[in-house]
N, C-alpha and C positions, 0 to 999 in steps of 0.2 A: 657829689657834685661832678658834672662832666667837665671835661678838659677845655670845652669851648666857653664856659661860664667864666666871668671875670671874677677873681677872688676879692674878698672884701678886705680893704686896708686894716693892718693891725692898729687898734687903738691903744696908745702908749701914753703913761703920765709919768713925767720925770719929776722927782722931787729932790731938789738940790739947792742949798743955801747960797752957794757961790753963783753970782749971777752970770758971769762970763762963761763958766763951764756949762751951766744950764742953757744958755743960748746956742752955744756950739753944739751941744748934744741934740737940741732940738732942730736945729737947721740941717744937720747931717742925717738924722733919721727921717726927717720930711724929704730930703733929697732921695732917699731909698725907697720912697713911696708908703711910709708909715703916716697915720694920722696922729699928731703929737700935741699935747697940752703939758704944761710946766707949772710947777708951784714952788715957793721958796721955802716952805716949811710944812710940817705935818698937818697942822689944823686946817690950813689953806687946801691941801690935797684931799682931806676927808670931805670937806664942803664940795669939792669939784666932782667927787664919786657919787654924792647925792644927786648930782644934776646930770650926770653923763655916764653911760657904761664904759668900762675900761677893761683892755684884755690883759695889759702888762704894766705893772709899776716898776720903775728903775728909781731906787731910793739910796741916797747917802745915808751912812750909818750916823756918823757925827754931825748933828744938827742942833741948834739951840732949841729952847723950850720942848719940842717933842723930837727924840732922836729916831732913827731908823728902826730899832728893836720895837719902841713903843707903837710906831706907826704900823709895823708888821702886825702886832698883836690885835690893834684895832681892825685893820683891814680883815683878818682871818675870822673876826667875830661876825662878819657881814654874810648874808646869804649869797651864795654863787660868787665868791670872791675872785678878784683877778690874781693872776700869778705875780709873785713879787720877787724881783732880782735885786740883790744887795751890792751897792758899789763901794768899795773899801780901799783905805790905804793899807799899805803892808802891816803897819802895827795893829790893825784891827781884824786881821784874818780869821783869828781864833774865835773873835765874836760874830763874824760873818758864818763861820761853820756852825756856831750855836744856834744862830738864827734859822738855818735850815731845819733844825729840830723843831722849831715853832712853825714850820710850814713854808719858809721861803723855798723858791724853785731852785735857785743857784746864786752864787756870787761871783763877782769880777773884781780882781785888784787892780788898783790904778798904777801906772798908766796902763791903758787898754787900747787896743786898736778898734776902730769903727766897726770893720768888718766882723770882728770876733763878737762885739756887742750885738750886731744885726743877727748873726746866727743864733746867738743865745735867745735873743728876743722871739724869734721865729719859732724856736722849739718850745719856749714857754707858752707862746700863743696857740700852738698846736695842742699842746697838752691841755690847755683850758678848753679848747674847741671840743676835744674829744670827751672831756669831763661834762661840758655842757650837753652835747648831743647824747650822751649816755643816760643823764638825768631826765631829758625830754622824752628819750624813748621809753624809759620806765614809765613816766607819767602817761604817755599815750597808751602803753599796753594796758596799764592800770585802767585808764578812761574807757578803752575799748572793751575790756573784760566787765567793766561795771555797768556799761550801757547794753540793754538787750538788742538783739538784730531787729531790724524792721521787717515784719511780715507783711508782705505785699502779694497777695494772690489776685486781687481785683484789678481791672484794667484802670481804674481811677488811681489807685496807689501806685501801680506800675508806672503810670504816666508822670506821677509826682517824682519818683526816683529818677526816672528819665531826665527830667528837668534837673533834678540835683547834680546828675554826672556831667550835664553840659555846662551848667553854671559855675560849678566848684572850682575848676582850674582857673577861672578869671578872678579879677579882683572887685567884680560889681558887688553893690550893696545888694542884700537879699531880704526880702519881706515874706514871712511865712504866715499866711492867713488861714485860719480854721478854728473850730469851736475848742472849747477848753477839754483837754483829754485825749485829742487827736493824735498827739505825738509830735509837737512843733519842735520841742528841744531836741528829739532824736533826730530830726530832719536838719536842725542846725548843726549839730555834731557831725552828721554825715557831710555837710557841705565843707566843714573845717578839715576833716579828715581826708577828703578827696582833693584838697586844694594844694597849692604850692607852700602853703603854711602850717602844714600838717605836724611839723617837728616843732612849732612854737606853741605858745600858750593859746588855750581856748577858755576864756573868761565869761562867765554869765552873771547877769544881774535881773531879778524879777523887778520891775520898776513899780509894781502895785504893793509889793510885800515890804518895801523901806518906807521909813517916814518921810514925808516931804522935806523937811529940814535937814535930813542926812543924806539924800540922793546925791546932791552936788558934791560933797566930800566924798562919798563912795566912788563916784565916776572919776573925779579929777584930783583927788587927795586934798591935802592942806599943809600949810606951813606951821612951824612951831609958833605959838602965840596968836594964831588966827583967830581963836575964840577960846573961851574958858575951858580948861581941861586940855587943850592942844599943847602937850609939853614937848612932843618931838614931831617932825615931818612925817607925814604918812603919804605913801604913793597910791593913787587911785586906780581904778580898775583899768582905766585907758592906758596907763604906764605899764601896768603889769601884763596887759595884753599887746604890748609894742612888739611888732613883727608877727603877730597871730591874728586872732579872731576874738571879737567882743560880741557876746550874745545878749541883746536888749529883749528880754520876755516881757510881754504885755506893755509895749513901748507906748502905746496910746494912753495909759494911764499915767504917764509921766506929767509932773505939775507944769502949768502953763508958763511960769516964770524961768523954768529951766530950759524950755523947749529951744528958745532962741540961742542959749549957750551951747547947747547939743548941736544945734544946726552949724554955728560957727566952728565947733570943734571939728566936725565932720569935713566941711568945705575947706578948711585950711590945715587940718591934720595938725593942729596946735591948740593949746589952752593954757591958762593960768591956774595953778592951784589956788585953793581958797586961801586968801590972805597972802598970795604971791604976787612978785613984781616981775619975775622972769618967766618968759614964754617956754613952755615945754613942747617939743616937736615929737610926734609919734607916727608911726606906720601901722595902722590897724584896719583890719576888714570889718564892716559892720553887717551883721544879721540880726535881724529883728523879727518879732512875732507879735500878733494880736489876734484876739478872739472877737473883735468888734467889726461890724459893718463898715467898710471903708467908705461907702457913699453917705452914710449917715455921719461918719465922723466929720467929713468936709462940710456936710449941710449944716451941722449944729455948732461948727467952729470950735469945737472943744479941743481940736489938734491943729496945729499949724499945718496948712496945706504945703507949703514950701518944704518943711521938714519931711513930711510924709511922702513927697515926690522924691526927696533925696535919698531916703532909706529904701525907697520903693524902686530901686534900679532894676530889680528882677523879682516877680511875684511868683509864689508857689502857693497853691490853694490845696489845702488837705481835706478831703471829704469827711463827713461824720460816719461814724461805725454804722448807723442804720442805712446809710446810702451804699454800704459795700458789705452785705451780710455773707458774701461768700468768704470773708476774711475771719469771720467769727470763729469758726472750727480751727483752723490752723493757729490763730492767735491763742486759742483756748489751750491747745496742747503746748505751745511755746511757753505761755505763761506758767502752766502747771509745773513744767520742767525746772523753772527758776524759783517757783514757790515751794516746792516739795522735795525734801531730800530722797524720797523714794518714788517710784513710778505711782501715779495715781491714774485709776481708771475712772472715766466718766461714761454713764449709762447713755444710751441712744435718746431715752426720753428726756433726760437732763440736757443733752446737747440740743435737741429740738427746741425745748423751752428757751435756752440762750438764743438760738437762731431767731426765734419768734420775737425776741423783746428788742425794743427800740434803742436802749442804751443812750438816754440822753446825756449821760456822763462820759459817753465814748469809752476809749480803750482804758482810761484810768478807772471808769466804773466797773468794766468787766474784770479788771485785775482785782479790784476791792471784792467783788462778788466771789471770785475764785479763791481769794485768800480766806474768806469766811467759809467757804465749802470745805476747804482743805482742813482747816481746824475742826470742823464737824464731822468730816468723813469717818467712817467706820470701815476697817478692813481695806483702807487705801481705795475706797470706791465712792464716788460722788453721785448721788441720786438727786431726784427733784426735792427730796426732803432737805437736802443741805443748802438748796438754793433760797436766796432771799425770798419773802412771800410776794414781792411785787413781780417776780420772775416766775416763781413756782405757780403761783395762783392769780394770773393777771385778770381773771373774771371776777375777783373780789370786789365788794362795793368800794369806790373811791380811788382804786389803784389807776385806772385810767385818767382820772382827774389828777392824781399825783404825777403821772408821766407828764401831762400838760404843763402842771406847775414846775416840774423839774426842768423841762426844756425851756421854759421861759426864764428861769433865773440862772441856769447853767450858762447862758451865754449873755446875760444882761449886761448892756453898757450904760444903764442910767442909774442914777441914784434914787429915784422915787419909782416905787413899783406899782402906782396907782393906775396910770393909763395902760401900762402893759398887761397888768392884771385883768382889767376889764376886757382888754382884747383877747387874751388867752382864755377868759371864761366865755366869751362868746363864741370862740372856737370850739368849745367843748359841748355848747349847747347843741342838743339834737343828736349828740354821739351815741354810741351803744349804752352810755351810763344813764341816758334817759329812760332806757326800758327796765334798767334795774330797780328793784323793790327798794323804797326809801329814796330820800333826798340826800345826795352828796353833800358834804360841807362845804362853805366857800372856799374858793381857790387860794386866797391868802391864808386862810386858816390851815389848810393842808400843808401849804408851803412852810408854814411856821412850825407846825408839828414836826414835819421831817426834819427841819434845821435842828430843832430842839431834841429829837430823837438821837441824831447824828452826834450833836455835842455831849449828850448823856454817855454815848457809847465810847466816845474818845476822852471821858473825863474833862469835857470843856477845852480841850487843846485845839485852838483855833486852826492851825495849820494842819493838824491830821483830819479836822472835820471838813476843811476845804477839799483835801484830796478824796475823802470819802465820798462827797457829794459830787465830785467831778467839776467843781468851779474854781475860780481864782480867789485869793484870800481877800483882794479888795471888793469883790462881789460878795463875799460872805459878809465882810465887815459892814457893807451898805444895808444888807437885809438884817443884821443884828441890830443896827439902828432903827431901821423900819419897824422891826417887831419888838423893841424895847427888849433885846436880849443880850445887852452888853455885859450884864453882869449876871451871875449864876443865882437863881432864885433862892 
């Protein structure tokens, strides 16, 4: 932080059962520029910690019901706890020293000067600040190491990254549009890492992968007793992302009844936990993504237009892989480095096949293809024999039809595939498949068989199947219902 930036006031919680002393301490510390709250006993202090972040706790040791030692132990059990300074009389100095063994920052004997207390508070707050920054730095490094770099050789992807660099430093909401598997989450992470919030949390939620009844509690949390089984308060993703970024993947799949609540939370930067009566204030940047056509979303009224405009403060469009074939070769070499422990060679013939394929599942499908090839490769060498049949032998009967089917459902935004199937079938009529001997199977049957084959390869694991096919979980679930594949035969 530069010297020209204002420092954030230290947030202090005073826990003191003597009302007059508590009031004096609060007034004096506020006069020194601190943000101060106070509680008369330990249980009240713990409740206040649930509702607001605190840097330093000043607590008396001798208090009724819950003394300072018990409070210290409860505070130290929390994730990312505040620093605790014990305030003690002469007779309890030994107890205060013992408290330091349990994690107290320091102690101060009564009577004490306010200047002495202020200096100790600032030292404790600085220690906590360094601890928090160190933890966030470790998380950021782990996140950056875990996420592959964005390979962008094509003009379209370079333009997308240019837009990322321009919008990231602002606080504008960002909507990333593109087909499944094009790397929308990586772009969202790049927006966060290049922003002023880079040292804070990046929290993500796939709106299509969570049951409709659970999304509200995932986003906003809930209070104890809000519903059956809610024994304790749970913080939602909005609170966990406070000061940072929340990424709402497949946001257009959000249930209609929750869209108005999300809009209100974004506009007011506040919300109520499920079952709560106290408003929670947050400072969160919204980055969202969708694989659906935005014009169609507005036309069919499946998603609130005012919410769409609110999250679409700045739009970044990601091109499909078939629109940037020049990225296939560098992407292939990049992915092979992450997939194989040793150097893997790929023959020119195999690379030519990859570059000639449309990849309806985009980069995700390319990765799955290469993962398969690495497993099958002999002598660390990938040839056309290790590539999937639809890539190695595209001239085979039914594979062009399969590509049309794959493209159709990989980006489907509708629950009934009938009309879409008819359109896709008409698009393939008169194609090169018409010249192939034999009649290809109906498009829906090709699609069903491909889904069934992927399910068998993943032992009917829905998440892995969606990844293998390069489609979203919600799209897969709709197709499973359409084709009566919800249960294993």
